[in-house]
N, C-alpha and C positions, 0 to 999 in steps of 0.2 A: 805600628799601626796594630800588629796582633796581640800586642801587650794592652794597647786600650779596648780591644776588644774582649779580650780575657777577663779585664776588670769589669766590662759591662754583664760579663756571662756571669760571673760570681756575682755582682750585686743583683743580679735576677734570680739566682739561684737562692740566695738566703731570702730574699723578698717572697718566693714560691715558700720556703719554710716556714715563714712566721706567719703566712695567712693559712697553715695547713694548723700550725698551731692552735692559731685562733678558733679555729671551724673543729677543735677538741671540745668533745661535752663530757659531762661529768661523771665519774665512773658508777653508775649505778643503774644495775638493770632493770631495777622497779619500774623505773618512770620512762617516757619516751621522752626525748630532747631535739630541739632543732639543732642548725649546725652554727647559732652564735651560744649555744649551751643552756639555752632559758626551754625551762620546762614547756613541752607543747600539751595546749588546753581545749576542751571541747567546747562547743558555743554555749553552756551553760557554765561555762568557769571551774570546770572540774578536771583534774589534772591526769590525763592519758597514764592509766599502768599498763605494762605488760604482765604477762600469763606469772612470769616468775616474781612479781611481788608479794612481798611478807612484810607485816608489819615491822621487824625489825631493819626495812630500809626505809621508812617513813620519814619525810624531810619536813620541815617547819612550812614552807611555804604551800605544801599542798594537805599534809595531813601535822596540825602544830599540836592537836590532840595525843597525837601518838608518839610524839618527839620527848623524852623525859629531859628535864634543865638538869645537867650535872649537880649534884649535891658537893658540901665543898668537904674537901677532906677531912675524915675523923681521926683523933689521936689513938695513936695505936696502943691495942691492950695486950695484958700479957697476955702469951698463947696458951696458957691453961684458963684465963678466961673469956677466953674466945668463943662464941656460941656458934653450931655448925648452922651454915647458910640451910634454908630451903633449898630443896633441891624442885628446879622448873618443873611444872607440870603444864602441857595444853591440851587442849581436848577440843576436837571438831565435831561438831553435830551438823547431818546434812539432812532438814526436813522435807518430808515429800510434800509436794506441792499440793496432790487434791485432798491433803487432811489442814492444808492455809487457806486458799484461796478458789472461788469458782474462777471460770474461765472470764476474763475480760473486768476481773473486779480485783479492789485491794482491802477489803473488808475480809476478819479472820473469821473462819469457820470455827463452830463449836469445838471439833476435834483437832483442828489448828492450838486452838486456843490450849487443851489439854495438854498438846505435847508440849508448849511452851512453858507451861504449868512444869513440866517432867523436867525441864532444862534449867529452871530455877531452883529447884528442890536440889539437883547435883552440885548447885554453887554455893551450899552449905558447905562443903566438904572440903571447900578450896578458898584461899583468899584472891578475890577476882583482881583482875589487871585491865582487863578490856575485854570488850563483846564486840564482833563485828559482823554485822548483818547486810548480807549482799542480795540486794533483789533482781529477779530476773523475770523476762517474759516470753512466749513463744513468738514467730516471725510475724504471726498475723497480725496488721497494722501499719500504720508507717514508724519508720525509726523515731522520729521527737515524740509520737505518743506513748509508744513502748516505753521508750527512756523515763518518761514521768511517771510511769503506772510500777516501772520497776521500781521507781524510790519511794511510790506512795505505798507498794508493798512492805519494802525494807521499814520504811516509818511506822505501820500498823505494827508491826512485832515490836517495835523498841516501844513504842507506844505501851503495849501490853507488860512486856518486861518491866517498864519503870513503874508502872501500875503495882504488880508486884513487890515491889520494892528493893528494885536494883536502881542504883544512882544513873542519872541522867548520864553524867559527864563520863560513864563507864562504855557506854552504847556507841559505838561507830557505827554510822549506816551507810550505803549507797548502791546506788542501781546501777546494773549492767545493760539493761533495757535488753534487746534480742541476741548481743551479741555472741554469748558464749552457751550455745545448746548444748545439752547432752543427747537429744535424739541424732544428730548427726545429718544422714541421706535415709535414714529408715522409713518418714514418712514423706518418702518423695518432693519434686520441685512444685510441685503447685501450688498456686495462691489463692484459690477459691477456697472461701472458707465454708467446709461441710463440718455434718457432724462427725464423720470420720476423721477427718484431718484434723479439728479438734480435739479429739479424743488420743489422737497416736501423738500430738505434740503438748500432752498434759505434762509428762516431764521436766520439760523446760519452764514451767511456770511455778517456779520454786525460787523460796529463798534458803540461803545458806547462813547457818551461825558458827561463826566460830568464838570459843572462848578460852580466852588465855587466863591464866594464872599461876599459881603456885600452893602445893599440898606442904 
């Protein structure tokens, strides 16, 4: 009888181990995964990213344009003829929101266009790989509205860059809505839309641009 109970306990333990194994998620800190190992997505079909996400963590399901296909191996060249590979150089530029957009708007202001032109000018000194433009909003308004507004702001930046000669497939846009404010608790918790609150939340209405390339 005791031997039979021992066998049942052993099988139960093995079954629990298998369940735990199935619940493991991919080892990628850049995205959120459910217990089945599938990428968690928003109602808009966007993959949820963590604050640790970088372009190097991109996966094909969520960001196919950032995932490079492996190139076929090239025949080895003599050591003397091997050129020195360029050193990677990453340049991150955060544009001030008051120079880009007015409150509740996704239309570039003249000073915002001037700052973007300055970014384009700096691209001449590097071999561009990708530009990532992430739009943000303040907390005023609904989550759904702010998500759409942040996406429109990022798209407005992309349209201007493309109009200045940047290849469209090199510009990746994303909207974060009101999820990543930089003002913190500085403006209080009031939701009443006043002139004072709008001015205080100005830093949250921004578009962050990350330029990645080599020099």
